[in-house]
C-alpha positions in Angstrom: 12.3 26.8 -16.9 9.5 25.1 -18.7 7.9 22.8 -16.4 5.4 21.6 -19.2 8.0 19.5 -20.7 7.8 17.1 -17.8 4.2 17.3 -17.2 4.2 15.9 -20.7 6.5 13.3 -20.3 5.1 12.1 -17.0 1.6 12.2 -18.1 2.2 8.5 -19.4 3.4 7.2 -16.3 -0.4 7.3 -14.9 -1.0 4.0 -16.9 1.8 2.2 -15.8 1.1 3.0 -12.2 -0.9 1.7 -8.9 -3.5 3.8 -7.8 -1.1 5.2 -5.0 1.2 6.2 -7.9 -1.3 8.1 -9.6 -2.2 9.9 -6.1 1.8 10.3 -5.9 1.8 12.4 -9.5 -1.5 14.3 -9.1 0.2 15.5 -5.6 3.3 16.3 -7.4 2.0 18.4 -10.0 -0.8 20.2 -8.0 0.7 20.5 -4.6 4.3 20.8 -5.6 5.0 22.0 -9.3 2.1 24.4 -9.5 2.7 25.8 -6.4 6.5 26.3 -6.8 5.3 27.8 -10.7 3.0 30.0 -9.0 3.9 31.3 -6.1 6.9 30.5 -4.8 9.4 31.9 -7.4 7.4 35.1 -6.9 8.2 35.0 -3.0 11.8 34.2 -3.4 12.4 36.9 -6.3 13.3 39.7 -4.2 15.3 37.7 -1.9 18.8 39.3 -2.2 17.6 42.7 -3.2 15.5 43.1 0.2 18.0 41.7 2.5 19.0 44.5 4.5 21.5 45.3 7.1 21.9 48.3 9.3 25.3 49.0 8.4 26.8 50.7 5.0 29.9 48.7 4.8 30.5 47.7 1.0 30.2 43.8 0.9 28.5 43.4 4.3 25.2 42.3 3.2 26.5 40.4 0.5 28.6 38.1 2.6 26.1 37.9 5.3 23.5 36.5 2.7 25.7 34.1 1.7 25.9 33.2 5.3 22.6 32.7 6.1 21.4 31.5 2.6 24.1 29.3 1.2 21.5 27.8 -1.4 18.4 29.4 -2.3 15.0 27.5 -1.5 14.0 28.1 -5.1 17.2 26.2 -6.6 16.6 23.7 -4.1 12.8 22.9 -4.9 13.9 22.7 -8.6 16.8 20.4 -8.5 14.5 18.2 -6.0 11.3 18.2 -8.3 13.9 17.1 -11.1 15.3 14.5 -9.5 12.2 12.9 -8.1 10.5 13.0 -11.3 13.4 11.0 -13.3 12.7 7.8 -12.2 9.0 7.9 -13.5 10.7 8.7 -16.8 12.9 5.5 -16.5 9.4 3.4 -16.1 8.1 5.0 -19.0 11.6 4.3 -21.0 11.8 0.5 -19.8 8.1 0.3 -21.3 9.0 1.8 -24.5 11.6 -0.6 -24.5 9.5 -3.4 -24.3 7.0 -2.2 -26.8 10.2 -2.1 -29.3 11.4 -5.4 -28.8 8.2 -7.1 -29.1 7.6 -5.1 -32.3 11.1 -6.4 -33.7 9.9 -10.0 -32.6 7.1 -9.8 -34.4 8.5 -8.4 -37.6 11.1 -11.4 -37.7 9.1 -14.4 -36.2 5.6 -13.4 -37.5 2.3 -12.9 -36.3 1.8 -16.6 -35.1 5.0 -17.5 -33.3 4.1 -16.1 -30.0 4.6 -13.1 -28.2 7.7 -11.8 -25.9 5.4 -10.2 -23.6 1.6 -10.7 -23.2 1.2 -6.9 -22.2 4.8 -5.0 -22.2 3.2 -2.5 -19.3 2.8 -5.2 -16.7 4.8 -5.0 -14.0 7.0 -8.5 -14.0 10.3 -9.2 -14.3 12.7 -6.3 -14.7 9.9 -3.7 -15.1 8.9 -4.7 -11.8 12.2 -4.4 -10.3 12.4 -0.9 -12.2 9.4 0.6 -10.7 10.4 -0.8 -7.4 13.5 1.1 -7.7 11.9 4.4 -8.9 10.2 4.2 -5.5 13.4 3.6 -3.5 14.9 6.5 -5.3 12.2 9.0 -5.0 11.6 8.5 -1.3 15.6 8.5 -0.8 15.7 11.8 -2.8 12.6 13.7 -0.7 14.2 12.4 2.4 17.8 13.4 1.7 16.5 17.2 0.8 14.5 17.4 3.7 17.3 16.7 5.5 19.3 19.3 3.5 16.8 22.1 4.2 16.7 20.9 7.9 20.8 21.3 7.9 20.6 25.1 6.5 17.6 26.0 8.0 17.0 24.5 11.5 13.0 23.6 11.9 12.6 24.8 8.3 11.4 28.4 9.4 13.6 31.9 8.8 13.9 34.1 11.5 12.8 37.8 11.4 16.0 39.1 12.2 19.9 37.8 11.8 22.9 38.6 13.3 26.0 39.1 11.4 29.8 39.4 12.4 31.4 38.3 9.1 34.1 40.4 7.9 34.1 43.0 6.2 31.2 43.9 8.5 33.0 46.3 11.3 31.0 44.6 14.0 28.0 42.5 14.8 25.2 43.9 12.9 21.7 43.1 12.4 20.0 42.0 8.9 16.5 41.8 8.0 14.9 39.0 5.7 12.2 40.0 3.5 8.8 38.4 4.0 9.8 35.6 6.5 6.0 34.8 7.4 5.1 34.0 4.1 8.4 32.5 3.3 8.0 30.1 6.2 4.2 29.4 5.1 5.4 28.2 1.8 8.5 26.4 3.2 6.3 24.1 5.6 3.7 23.6 2.7 6.8 22.1 0.6 8.2 20.3 3.3 4.4 18.5 4.5 3.9 17.8 0.7 7.3 16.2 0.3 6.6 14.1 3.9 3.4 13.0 2.2 5.2 11.9 -1.2 7.4 9.9 0.6 4.2 8.1 2.8 3.0 7.7 -0.4 6.3 6.0 -1.9 6.3 3.7 1.0 2.8 2.8 1.0 3.2 1.8 -2.6 6.3 -0.2 -2.0 4.7 -2.2 0.6 2.0 -2.9 -1.4 3.8 -4.1 -4.6 6.1 -6.3 -2.2 3.2 -7.9 -0.4 1.4 -8.7 -3.7 4.5 -10.3 -5.2 4.8 -12.5 -2.0 1.2 -13.4 -2.1 1.3 -14.1 -5.7 4.6 -16.5 -5.1 2.9 -18.3 -2.1 -0.1 -18.9 -4.0 1.8 -20.2 -7.2 3.7 -22.5 -4.5 0.2 -23.8 -3.0 -0.9 -24.2 -6.5 2.2 -26.6 -7.5 2.2 -28.5 -4.7 -1.8 -29.1 -4.9 -1.5 -30.2 -8.2 1.6 -32.4 -7.8 0.6 -34.0 -4.4 -3.5 -34.5 -5.5 -3.3 -35.9 -9.0 -5.9 -38.2 -9.7 -5.4 -41.9 -10.7 -6.5 -41.0 -14.3 -4.4 -38.0 -14.5 -3.8 -35.6 -17.4 -0.8 -35.6 -19.6 0.1 -31.8 -18.2 0.0 -33.6 -14.5 2.1 -36.7 -15.9 4.7 -34.5 -17.2 4.9 -32.5 -14.2 5.2 -36.1 -12.1 7.9 -37.0 -15.0 10.0 -34.2 -14.5 10.2 -34.0 -10.8 11.3 -37.6 -10.7 7.9 -39.4 -9.2 6.7 -42.6 -10.1 3.3 -42.5 -11.9 0.6 -44.9 -10.1 3.1 -46.2 -7.8 1.5 -47.5 -4.6 -2.2 -47.0 -6.3 -4.7 -49.6 -5.7 -6.2 -49.3 -9.2 -4.7 -49.3 -12.6 -4.9 -47.2 -15.1 -7.7 -48.1 -17.9 -5.0 -48.7 -20.9 -2.9 -51.3 -18.9 -4.3 -55.0 -18.5 -6.0 -56.3 -15.8 -3.1 -58.4 -14.9 -0.2 -56.3 -15.6 2.4 -59.0 -14.4 1.6 -61.6 -16.8 1.8 -58.9 -19.5 5.3 -57.8 -18.2 6.2 -61.5 -18.3 5.1 -62.0 -22.1 6.7 -58.9 -23.1 10.3 -60.4 -21.2 9.6 -63.5 -23.5 
């Protein structure tokens, strides 16, 4: 399998990710993909061939191997890495969609008619939700695969000897796994790196949600301060906000704006007459 394609596609995710996202991406490629390519495939390459049972009964070794290894570690890790990296590709595709939409808008409306997005890669609106959903999906996939590994291989370890009594084996036979210690080391390494990736995803998720909450509270305070503390000689923007909010301008004010006459009641009377 050519993992260089995924590396080329995900290399553009760095500029759209936070610091935690960049650490996660580096961890995935250095400690998961590279370890998988360089060592894991070679360690499990002779998995079935070197699985020996102390019997010459035809088919006994095959059924015992299938009983204790329903799914190969290598294939599970490959599927896990594919599913974990796909959400990051969705973020890149969403940014590309924004950039294409901005380009079409400029071609139709012209350069002087404003922009749809000040920065297509900035995590606002739908892109923020896409990024957050990708974090949840990645953490969920890693958690699900850790559960699957634990259900297939308790405590994520392989025994040196397994006992098998499945037909066509004539009786309970002993089967020996090839290089169990080395396989246990790499299995635990992949499990630990997956757990660290889950932790990074949760930290990044908490960071994004807390940042959005802080920005929302700051915007509310700014609006409340702008409406509640408008000076007597207000600006046009503040007037517009007061009019839109239904408040009366200068109601209860001791001083009158400079554009009104000194005696507004007389002015009102003259106007009515």
